[in-house]
C-alpha positions in Angstrom: -5.7 0.4 -14.3 -4.0 -2.8 -15.3 -0.4 -3.3 -13.8 2.4 -3.5 -16.5 5.7 -3.8 -14.7 8.5 -4.0 -17.2 11.4 -4.8 -14.6 13.1 -7.7 -13.6 12.8 -7.8 -9.8 8.6 -6.8 -9.0 7.6 -8.4 -6.3 4.7 -10.6 -8.4 5.5 -10.5 -11.6 9.3 -9.2 -11.7 11.2 -10.5 -14.8 7.5 -12.2 -16.2 7.1 -8.8 -18.6 10.5 -8.0 -19.2 11.3 -8.1 -22.9 9.6 -5.5 -24.4 7.9 -7.6 -26.8 6.6 -9.8 -23.9 5.9 -7.3 -22.1 3.4 -5.8 -25.6 1.7 -8.8 -25.8 0.6 -9.2 -21.9 -0.8 -5.2 -22.4 -2.7 -6.0 -24.7 -4.6 -9.0 -22.9 -5.2 -6.5 -20.4 -7.1 -4.5 -22.6 -8.7 -7.2 -24.2 -9.3 -8.1 -20.4 -11.6 -4.5 -20.2 -8.4 -2.4 -18.6 -9.5 1.1 -19.1 -5.7 1.8 -18.1 -2.3 0.0 -18.7 0.0 0.7 -16.0 4.0 0.9 -17.6 6.2 1.4 -14.7 10.0 0.6 -15.4 11.2 0.4 -12.0 10.1 -1.4 -8.9 8.6 0.7 -5.7 8.6 -2.7 -3.8 10.1 -2.6 -0.7 13.7 -3.0 -0.3 14.0 -2.1 -4.1 17.4 -0.8 -5.9 16.8 2.7 -7.9 17.4 2.3 -11.3 19.2 4.3 -13.9 17.2 7.1 -16.1 18.4 6.0 -19.2 17.4 2.2 -18.2 14.1 3.2 -17.1 13.4 4.5 -20.8 14.6 2.0 -22.8 12.3 -0.8 -20.7 9.0 1.9 -21.1 9.4 3.8 -24.6 8.9 0.9 -26.5 5.9 -0.2 -24.8 4.1 2.9 -24.4 4.1 3.9 -27.8 3.2 -0.3 -29.2 -0.2 0.3 -26.4 -1.1 4.0 -26.5 -2.8 3.5 -30.3 -5.3 1.3 -27.9 -5.8 2.2 -24.6 -4.6 4.9 -22.3 -1.5 4.5 -20.3 -0.5 5.9 -17.2 3.8 5.5 -16.6 4.5 4.4 -13.4 7.8 6.4 -12.6 9.4 9.1 -9.6 11.5 11.0 -12.6 10.3 13.9 -14.1 12.5 13.3 -16.9 10.9 9.9 -17.5 7.8 11.3 -16.9 8.2 14.2 -19.9 9.5 11.1 -22.0 6.7 8.5 -21.7 3.8 11.8 -22.7 5.7 12.4 -25.5 5.6 8.6 -26.7 1.8 8.5 -25.6 1.0 7.8 -22.2 -1.8 10.4 -20.6 -1.1 9.9 -16.9 1.5 10.1 -14.9 1.6 7.5 -11.9 3.7 9.1 -9.3 4.9 7.3 -5.9 6.5 10.4 -5.0 4.0 12.6 -5.5 6.4 15.5 -6.5 5.9 15.6 -10.3 3.1 17.7 -10.9 5.0 19.8 -12.8 5.2 17.9 -15.6 1.8 17.2 -15.9 0.7 20.4 -15.4 3.4 21.7 -17.8 2.0 18.8 -20.9 -1.0 19.1 -19.8 -2.0 15.2 -18.6 -3.4 14.2 -15.6 -1.5 13.5 -12.5 -2.1 10.3 -9.4 -0.5 11.5 -6.0 0.4 8.8 -4.0 1.5 8.8 -0.2 4.8 7.4 0.6 6.8 7.4 4.1 10.1 7.1 3.2 11.5 5.5 0.2 11.2 2.4 -1.4 14.1 1.1 0.7 13.5 1.9 4.1 10.1 2.4 4.4 8.2 -1.2 5.2 11.3 -0.6 8.5 9.4 1.1 10.7 6.6 3.1 9.6 4.5 4.9 12.4 1.8 7.7 12.6 0.0 9.3 14.9 -3.6 8.9 12.9 -2.6 7.7 9.5 -6.0 8.4 7.7 -5.8 12.0 9.0 -2.0 12.1 8.0 -3.5 10.2 4.8 -5.4 12.5 4.1 -4.3 15.6 5.0 -1.2 14.8 2.8 -3.4 14.2 -0.3 -5.9 17.3 0.0 -2.2 19.6 -0.1 -0.8 17.8 -3.0 -3.7 18.1 -5.3 -4.4 21.3 -4.5 -1.2 22.6 -5.2 -1.2 20.3 -8.5 -4.6 22.3 -9.3 -3.3 25.4 -8.6 -0.3 24.9 -10.8 -2.8 23.4 -13.8 -3.2 20.5 -13.6 -7.5 19.8 -14.4 -7.0 15.6 -13.9 -5.9 15.3 -10.2 -5.9 11.6 -9.0 -5.1 10.4 -4.8 -3.7 7.5 -3.9 -3.4 6.6 -0.1 -0.3 4.2 -0.7 -1.4 0.8 0.9 2.2 -0.8 1.2 4.0 1.9 1.2 5.4 2.9 4.5 2.6 1.3 6.1 2.3 -1.8 8.3 -1.1 -4.2 8.9 -3.6 -2.0 10.9 -2.2 1.1 8.8 -3.4 -0.6 5.8 -6.7 -2.0 7.5 -7.1 1.7 8.4 -7.2 3.4 5.3 -9.5 0.7 3.8 -12.2 1.9 6.3 -11.6 4.8 5.9 -12.0 4.8 1.5 -15.1 6.6 1.5 -13.7 9.5 3.4 -10.8 9.5 1.3 -12.8 10.3 -1.9 -15.3 13.0 0.0 -12.0 15.1 -0.6 -13.1 15.8 -4.3 -10.9 13.6 -5.7 -11.4 10.6 -7.9 -9.5 7.6 -5.8 -7.4 4.9 -7.1 -6.5 2.3 -4.4 -4.1 -0.3 -5.1 -3.9 -3.4 -3.0 -2.9 -6.2 -5.6 -1.1 -8.7 -4.4 0.2 -6.8 -1.1 1.8 -8.9 1.7 -0.7 -7.8 4.1 -3.1 -9.8 2.1 -1.3 -12.9 3.0 -1.2 -12.0 6.5 -4.8 -10.9 7.1 -5.7 -14.3 4.5 -3.3 -17.0 5.8 -3.5 -20.5 5.0 -4.3 -23.2 7.2 -1.8 -24.2 8.4 -1.6 -20.2 9.6 1.2 -19.2 7.7 1.3 -15.4 5.6 0.0 -17.0 2.3 2.6 -16.4 -0.9 2.2 -13.6 -3.4 0.4 -16.9 -5.6 -2.6 -17.8 -3.6 -3.6 -14.0 -2.6 -6.0 -13.5 -5.5 -9.4 -13.9 -3.3 -8.0 -10.9 -0.9 -6.8 -9.0 -4.0 -10.0 -9.3 -5.4 -12.0 -8.6 -2.2 -10.5 -5.6 -1.3 -10.4 -4.4 -4.6 -14.5 -4.7 -4.8 -14.7 -3.4 -1.3 -13.0 0.3 -2.2 -15.2 0.0 -5.5 -18.4 -0.4 -3.4 -16.8 2.4 -1.0 -16.5 5.2 -3.1 -12.8 4.0 -5.1 -13.0 5.4 -8.7 -10.4 2.9 -9.8 -8.6 0.1 -8.7 -4.9 -0.8 -9.8 -4.8 -4.0 -10.0 -2.6 -7.5 -11.7 -5.8 -9.9 -11.8 -7.3 -7.9 -14.9 -10.6 -9.7 -16.2 -11.8 -11.0 -12.4 -11.3 -7.0 -11.3 -13.3 -6.3 -14.3 -16.4 -8.3 -13.3 -16.6 -7.3 -9.9 -16.6 -2.9 -11.1 -19.3 -3.9 -13.3 -20.9 -5.5 -10.1 -20.4 -2.5 -8.1 -21.2 -0.4 -11.4 -25.3 -2.0 -11.8 -25.6 -1.4 -8.3 -25.2 1.9 -8.8 -27.2 2.2 -11.5 -31.0 3.8 -11.3 -33.4 0.9 -11.9 -36.0 1.2 -14.8 -39.3 -0.8 -13.4 -38.1 -4.0 -16.0 -35.3 -4.3 -13.7 -37.5 -4.2 -10.5 -37.8 -8.0 -8.9 -41.5 -8.6 -10.0 -42.0 -6.6 -12.3 -43.3 -7.9 -15.7 
C-alpha cells in the first residue's frame, strides 16, 4: 500500500503532493513501482495535526481518486463517513479508517474496511500513552471491531495495530514482536511503520541523536520486511519500490520449491 498524502502538513512529505496534478503523477509512479493499493488521504493524522473541514478534504482527495482508480486499487484514508462514502463513489474500494468507526459505510457501499487501533486522537495521542498490556489491549480491540464489521455485512475486513498512534517506542516494538499473534486473529493484517519517529529513536545517528525522517528509510524497510515475514498481509509505505522488492523476497521464501529450485538439483 503506497501512501499518497494530499496534504500540506503530513509528517514526511506534507505539501510535496498537495497539488492535484502532482498527486496524480505521484500515484502513477507508485503504480509503476508495484503498489497494489494507493492510499489517498486529505487530512494528516500525525500527532498534533489540525482537523480539516470536510469540504476541503473532499476537494483534495476526490479528483485524485477519480484519476487513479481506473489504474490501481485505491483506498481512502479518512475518519469522516461522508468523505469515505464520496470516495467510494469516486472509485475507492477500501476505507482505511484510523478511527475504526466507519464500518457502516463499508457495509452499505460493499467495500473493504481497515480497522486501526488508536489511543486518543491526533491532538493528544502521543502525550502519555499507557497500557496495562499493549498487545492484549490492541488485540482485543481489533478483534471486537472486526467482528462487529463482519456481522454488519463487511466481507473484507483488515486490522491494523496502529504503530505510532497512541504508542511509545516500547509499545511499538511490542506490537511488532506480536505481528504473528495479531495475524492469527483471523483477519488480514496491515502494518504501517514507514518513516515514523520511533524508528529514529531505535536507529539513531552516529552521534546518538534520533535519526530525522529523511534518514529512516533503512529502518522502515527493515520493519516492513519483518512484518511481512511474521505474517502481515500488507505494509503501508512511502518507499514503494524497495518495499515491493522485500515483499517479493518474502513471497518467494514462502512458496513451495520444486525439484528444480533446490540447491544441487540438476
